[in-house]
Each structure stands twice: as C-alpha cells, then as structure tokens.
C-alpha positions in Angstrom: -12.2 -36.7 -12.8 -11.9 -33.0 -12.3 -10.6 -31.1 -9.3 -12.7 -28.0 -8.7 -11.9 -25.2 -6.2 -14.5 -22.5 -5.3 -12.9 -19.2 -4.4 -14.5 -16.5 -2.3 -13.6 -13.8 -4.7 -14.7 -11.0 -2.4 -12.3 -12.1 0.3 -9.5 -13.6 -1.8 -7.0 -10.8 -1.4 -7.8 -10.3 2.2 -6.8 -13.9 2.8 -3.9 -13.8 0.3 -2.2 -11.0 2.2 -3.1 -12.3 5.6 -0.4 -13.6 8.0 -2.9 -15.7 9.9 -2.2 -19.4 10.4 -4.7 -22.2 10.5 -4.1 -22.4 14.3 -5.5 -18.9 14.6 -8.6 -19.7 12.5 -9.9 -23.1 13.8 -13.0 -22.8 11.6 -10.8 -23.7 8.6 -9.9 -27.1 9.8 -7.3 -28.7 12.1 -5.0 -26.2 13.6 -1.5 -26.0 12.3 1.2 -23.4 11.9 0.5 -23.4 8.1 -0.3 -19.9 6.9 -3.8 -19.6 5.4 -2.2 -18.1 2.2 -0.3 -21.4 1.7 -3.6 -23.3 1.8 -5.2 -20.9 -0.5 -2.4 -21.0 -3.0 -2.2 -24.8 -2.9 -6.0 -25.2 -3.6 -5.7 -22.9 -6.6 -2.5 -24.5 -7.9 -4.0 -28.1 -7.7 -7.3 -27.4 -9.5 -8.5 -28.1 -13.0 -11.4 -25.7 -12.6 -11.5 -22.6 -10.4 -14.9 -21.0 -9.7 -14.6 -17.4 -8.8 -17.7 -17.0 -6.6 -19.3 -13.8 -5.3 -17.9 -11.8 -8.2 -21.1 -9.7 -8.0 -19.6 -8.1 -4.8 -16.5 -6.9 -6.7 -15.6 -3.9 -8.9 -14.6 -4.9 -12.4 -11.0 -3.8 -12.0 -10.7 -6.0 -8.9 -12.1 -8.9 -10.7 -9.6 -8.5 -13.5 -6.8 -8.4 -10.9 -8.2 -11.6 -9.3 -8.5 -13.4 -12.6 -4.9 -12.5 -13.5 -3.6 -13.6 -10.1 -5.4 -16.9 -10.3 -4.2 -17.5 -13.8 -0.6 -16.8 -12.7 -1.0 -19.3 -9.9 -2.5 -22.0 -12.2 -2.3 -21.2 -16.0 -3.7 -24.6 -16.9 -7.0 -24.2 -15.0 -10.3 -23.2 -16.5 -11.5 -20.1 -14.7 -15.3 -19.8 -14.3 -17.0 -16.7 -13.0 -20.1 -17.0 -10.8 -22.4 -14.2 -9.6 -24.9 -14.4 -6.7 -23.9 -18.0 -6.1 -25.2 -19.1 -9.5 -22.4 -21.5 -10.5 -22.6 -22.6 -14.2 -22.2 -26.4 -13.6 -22.5 -27.1 -17.3 -19.2 -25.3 -17.8 -17.5 -27.2 -15.0 -18.6 -30.8 -15.3 -18.3 -32.5 -18.7 -18.4 -36.3 -18.7 -15.8 -36.5 -21.4 -13.3 -34.2 -19.6 -10.5 -35.5 -17.5 -8.7 -32.9 -15.6 -4.9 -32.7 -15.9 -4.3 -31.7 -12.3 -6.5 -34.5 -10.9 -4.5 -37.0 -13.0 -1.2 -35.6 -11.8 -2.4 -35.8 -8.2 -3.6 -39.4 -8.6 -0.4 -40.5 -10.3 1.7 -38.7 -7.6 -0.3 -40.4 -4.9 0.2 -43.8 -6.6 3.9 -43.3 -7.1 4.3 -42.2 -3.5 2.4 -45.3 -2.3 4.6 -47.6 -4.5 7.8 -45.9 -3.3 6.7 -46.2 0.4 5.8 -49.9 -0.1 9.2 -50.6 -1.7 11.1 -49.0 1.2 9.4 -51.3 3.8 
C-alpha cells in the first residue's frame, strides 16, 4: 500500500501561510477550529508519494522553493511533478512498492486499537 497526496502547487503557499480554519472553509470538510495549514502539513507528512500538481502555473524558482518545503516536511516521500494535470501514474504506483508511511500508519492504528481494547 502507498499513501499518495496530491498538492495544488499553485496555491500551496497561499494555504500554508493562511490563518483560516476549516470552520471558515466548509468546502474542505467538516468544520473545526483546526487551521487549514495543519491539515496541509499533516497530509504532506503522512504520505509516501507527494504529487506536485499544477506546476505548469508556477515559476521555476517558486517550484524549487515548494519542492524544498515539501522535502523538509517529509524527507522520506517520493516527490513527483505533474504539469497540466498529467500525473505520471507509472512513477507512483508500483505493485512491488510498499510505502513506509502507510505501514507506520497501519501499525499505529493497530497498536492504538489494541491499547484501547486492553483498557476496557
């Protein structure tokens, strides 16, 4: 299993520096006081593959800054660049690949469930 996140590259820094909460942006899901930047960071940190979509709308220096930021947030993830919505699926999905982050997440969920069951 592989966890993939698709990033709107053109709007990434706008959202990254935003102080908006999910409650203020109901189109993003159930409203909560969680800042959108927290959701954005969590999605990047928990991915095995990060697709930087809409890179055709960016200047080269901005793309380099975005790649550096994403790599800093998740140095283990494979970063794939997509232009004009053309996502290179062959680079993302490999039957033999098992993503580290997906395994950590699954193991964490399992351990959490076992711990909760023991406490009952």
